[in-house]
matplotlib code that plots the C-alpha trace (Angstrom):
import matplotlib.pyplot as plt

x = [71.9, 73.5, 77.0, 79.4, 82.4, 85.4, 89.0, 89.0, 90.8, 88.3, 86.9, 84.0, 82.9, 83.4, 81.2, 78.5, 78.5, 78.1, 75.2, 73.5, 74.2, 70.5, 69.8, 72.2, 75.2, 78.5, 81.8, 83.2, 86.9, 89.3, 90.0, 86.3, 86.3, 89.3, 88.1, 87.0, 83.3, 82.0, 79.8, 77.5, 75.1, 73.2, 70.6, 70.1, 70.6, 69.3, 72.4, 74.8, 76.9, 79.1, 81.6, 80.9, 83.0, 84.5, 81.0, 79.4, 75.9, 73.3, 73.2, 69.4, 70.1, 71.8, 69.4, 71.7, 75.4, 77.1, 80.5, 82.5, 84.6, 88.2, 89.5]
y = [29.5, 30.5, 31.8, 31.5, 33.8, 32.5, 31.2, 27.8, 26.3, 27.6, 24.4, 26.2, 27.6, 24.1, 22.6, 25.2, 24.5, 20.8, 21.4, 23.8, 22.0, 21.0, 24.8, 25.3, 26.4, 27.1, 28.2, 31.3, 32.0, 34.5, 32.2, 32.6, 36.3, 36.8, 34.7, 36.4, 36.3, 38.7, 41.4, 43.9, 46.0, 48.5, 49.0, 45.3, 43.1, 40.1, 40.3, 40.4, 37.3, 35.8, 33.0, 30.2, 27.1, 28.0, 28.3, 31.6, 32.0, 34.7, 36.8, 36.3, 32.7, 34.0, 34.2, 35.0, 35.8, 35.0, 36.4, 34.9, 37.1, 35.9, 36.2]
z = [-45.1, -41.8, -41.9, -38.9, -39.4, -37.5, -37.9, -39.6, -36.6, -34.1, -32.5, -30.8, -34.2, -35.8, -33.1, -33.6, -37.4, -36.6, -34.3, -36.7, -40.0, -40.2, -40.4, -43.2, -41.2, -42.9, -41.5, -43.3, -42.8, -44.0, -47.0, -48.0, -47.5, -49.7, -52.7, -55.9, -56.4, -53.7, -55.3, -53.5, -55.5, -53.5, -56.3, -56.9, -53.9, -55.8, -58.0, -55.0, -54.3, -51.6, -51.7, -49.2, -49.2, -52.5, -54.1, -55.3, -53.8, -54.0, -50.8, -50.8, -49.7, -46.5, -43.6, -40.8, -39.9, -36.6, -35.8, -32.9, -30.7, -30.4, -26.8]

ax = plt.figure().add_subplot(projection="3d")
ax.plot(x, y, z, "-o")
ax.set_aspect("equal")
plt.show()
């Protein structure tokens, strides 16, 4: 799973997600970051979770994170 962190209205980010959807790309916005379900356990990363598209996923499923710079 490849996470692209950007504003939901960012057309460049949306285009990037569309081009990389075959690689498991997902857009992560402020809405996702503020949902309940995010948990980070230093002693047990396998139990840590993120919320992507309203769905709770294990962080071990995340292979990369891309953040876009807003200009």
